[in-house]
C-alpha positions as CSV (number, residue, x, y, z in Angstrom):
1,M,179.7,33.6,44.8
2,Q,178.4,37.0,46.2
3,V,176.2,36.7,49.3
4,I,174.0,39.0,51.4
5,P,173.3,39.0,55.1
6,G,170.9,36.2,56.1
7,Q,171.7,34.1,53.0
8,Q,172.1,30.3,53.8
9,L,175.6,29.1,53.1
10,A,175.8,25.5,54.5
11,F,174.7,23.1,57.1
12,E,177.0,22.6,60.1
13,E,177.5,19.0,59.1
14,E,179.2,20.3,55.9
15,F,181.2,23.3,57.1
16,T,181.9,25.2,60.3
17,G,181.0,28.9,60.1
18,G,184.0,31.4,60.1
19,S,184.2,35.1,60.0
20,G,181.3,36.9,58.4
21,T,178.8,34.2,59.4
22,F,176.5,33.1,62.1
23,T,174.9,29.7,62.9
24,E,171.3,29.1,63.8
25,N,169.6,25.7,64.3
26,G,172.5,23.9,62.6
27,V,172.6,26.2,59.5
28,V,175.4,28.6,58.7
29,F,174.2,32.0,57.3
30,S,176.1,35.0,56.0
31,S,176.1,38.0,58.4
32,I,177.6,40.4,55.9
33,N,177.7,41.3,52.2
34,G,180.7,39.8,50.4
35,E,182.2,36.8,48.7
36,E,181.5,33.3,50.0
37,V,184.8,31.3,50.5
38,E,184.8,27.6,51.2
39,D,188.0,26.2,52.7
40,V,187.5,22.5,52.0
41,K,190.7,21.4,53.8
42,S,189.6,22.9,57.2
43,R,185.9,22.4,56.4
44,T,185.3,26.1,57.2
45,I,183.1,28.5,55.3
46,Y,183.4,32.3,55.7
47,V,182.5,35.5,54.0
48,K,185.1,38.0,52.8
49,G,183.7,41.5,52.9
50,K,183.1,44.6,55.0
51,S,181.8,43.6,58.4
52,F,179.1,45.4,60.4
53,E,179.4,45.7,64.2
54,L,176.4,44.3,65.9
55,I,174.3,46.5,68.2
56,K,175.2,46.0,71.8
57,P,174.0,47.2,75.2
58,G,174.9,50.9,75.7
59,D,174.3,51.8,72.0
60,I,172.0,54.6,71.1
61,V,169.2,53.9,68.6
62,Y,166.2,55.7,67.1
63,G,162.9,54.1,66.4
64,M,159.1,54.6,66.0
65,V,156.7,53.6,68.7
66,G,154.6,50.9,67.0
67,A,152.2,49.6,69.7
68,I,151.6,50.3,73.4
69,S,150.1,48.0,76.0
70,K,149.8,48.6,79.7
71,Q,153.4,47.5,80.6
72,I,155.4,47.5,77.3
73,A,155.7,49.3,74.0
74,T,157.1,47.8,70.8
75,I,159.5,49.9,68.8
76,D,159.6,49.5,65.1
77,S,162.4,50.1,62.5
78,I,165.2,50.9,64.9
79,T,168.2,52.8,63.4
80,P,171.5,52.8,65.3
81,E,173.0,56.3,65.9
82,N,176.1,54.7,64.2
83,K,174.7,53.4,60.9
84,L,177.4,50.8,60.6
85,K,175.8,48.7,63.3
86,A,173.1,46.2,62.7
87,Y,171.1,43.5,64.5
88,P,169.1,40.7,62.9
89,S,166.2,40.9,65.3
90,T,163.3,43.1,64.5
91,K,161.6,42.8,67.9
92,T,162.4,45.8,70.1
93,F,160.7,46.6,73.4
94,L,160.5,49.5,75.9
95,R,159.2,48.4,79.3
96,I,157.2,50.8,81.5
97,S,160.0,50.6,84.2
98,E,162.4,52.1,81.6
99,L,160.5,55.3,81.0
100,S,161.5,57.2,84.1
101,N,163.5,57.0,87.3
102,S,160.3,57.7,89.2
103,Y,157.0,55.8,89.1
104,A,155.2,55.7,85.7
105,E,151.5,55.0,86.0
106,S,150.9,54.9,82.2
107,M,153.0,54.4,79.1
108,R,150.8,56.9,77.2
109,S,151.8,59.8,79.5
110,F,155.4,59.4,78.2
111,I,155.0,58.2,74.6
112,T,152.3,57.6,72.0
113,I,152.1,55.5,68.8
114,G,154.0,57.1,66.0
115,D,156.5,59.0,68.2
116,I,160.1,58.8,67.1
117,I,162.3,58.1,70.1
118,K,166.0,58.2,70.9
119,A,166.8,55.3,73.3
120,K,169.7,53.3,74.7
121,V,170.0,49.5,74.3
122,I,170.1,47.9,77.8
123,D,169.7,44.2,77.0
124,I,169.6,41.8,74.0
125,K,167.8,38.5,74.6
126,S,166.5,35.8,72.4
127,L,163.1,37.5,72.5
128,G,164.5,40.8,71.2
129,I,166.2,44.1,72.1
130,Y,165.2,46.0,75.3
131,L,165.6,49.8,75.5
132,T,165.5,52.6,78.0
133,I,164.6,56.3,77.8
134,K,165.3,57.1,81.5
135,Q,168.2,59.5,80.9
136,P,167.4,63.2,80.1
137,E,169.0,63.0,76.7
138,L,166.8,60.1,75.7
139,G,163.1,60.1,74.9
140,V,160.8,61.5,72.2
141,V,162.5,63.5,69.5
142,K,159.6,63.9,67.1
143,T,155.9,63.6,67.7
144,L,152.5,64.5,66.2
145,C,149.3,65.7,67.7
146,T,147.0,62.8,68.6
147,N,144.0,64.9,67.5
148,C,144.9,66.2,64.1
149,K,148.3,64.6,63.3
150,S,150.1,68.0,62.9
151,E,153.6,68.4,64.3
152,L,153.8,69.5,67.9
153,T,156.0,72.3,69.2
154,L,157.6,72.2,72.6
155,R,156.7,75.3,74.7
156,G,158.1,75.1,78.2
157,R,157.1,71.6,79.5
158,L,154.1,71.1,77.2
159,L,153.8,70.2,73.5
160,V,151.3,72.5,71.7
161,C,149.7,71.9,68.3
162,S,149.8,75.0,66.1
163,E,146.8,73.6,64.1
164,C,144.2,72.6,66.7
165,G,145.8,74.1,69.9
166,A,145.8,70.8,71.7
167,K,148.3,70.6,74.6
168,Q,149.9,67.3,75.2
169,Q,152.7,65.8,77.2
170,R,155.5,63.4,76.4
171,K,158.9,62.4,77.8
172,M,160.9,64.6,75.4
173,A,164.7,64.0,74.9
174,L,166.9,66.9,76.0
175,N,168.1,68.6,72.8
176,S,165.3,66.9,70.8
177,N,165.8,69.3,67.9
178,A,168.9,67.2,66.9
179,N,168.9,65.6,63.5
180,V,167.0,62.3,63.5
181,P,168.3,59.6,61.1
182,Q,165.8,59.0,58.2
């Protein structure tokens, strides 16, 4: 039978999960697209198909800033730089301490809601994925004016809106004109 990632395959009492599976709360799920195979003799279930490598600390990802509080921002819809990587968690966070190597008083002076950022995965915990943008090549790669929602252009160290003339500041990624995954 063909299965997709996240599809329930069996309970641990019936079968032990093999390659292409993961187990959560006593239930075996498929972690890849492919063909479900039950080995009744060894009581193992596995999925035969093309495997995806899970995101790990050190990987570069792109995502959109979804919400900002005083100490943390949530990042939505992360896309790995290497599109063959995946992670089942949708909760992704950027802490204020991971914005800069120097003191950051406010999240909003580095990023704003709707910004597309390039970040590095620093930790994966049960609560979600934690990111950093401390390095010069990490940070905002695409941003819009907070006043009129037009695209901002980098001029020197400031971002300038060609529509309303607003001047804004973000922690831009070095070479932020690079192609951003869609």
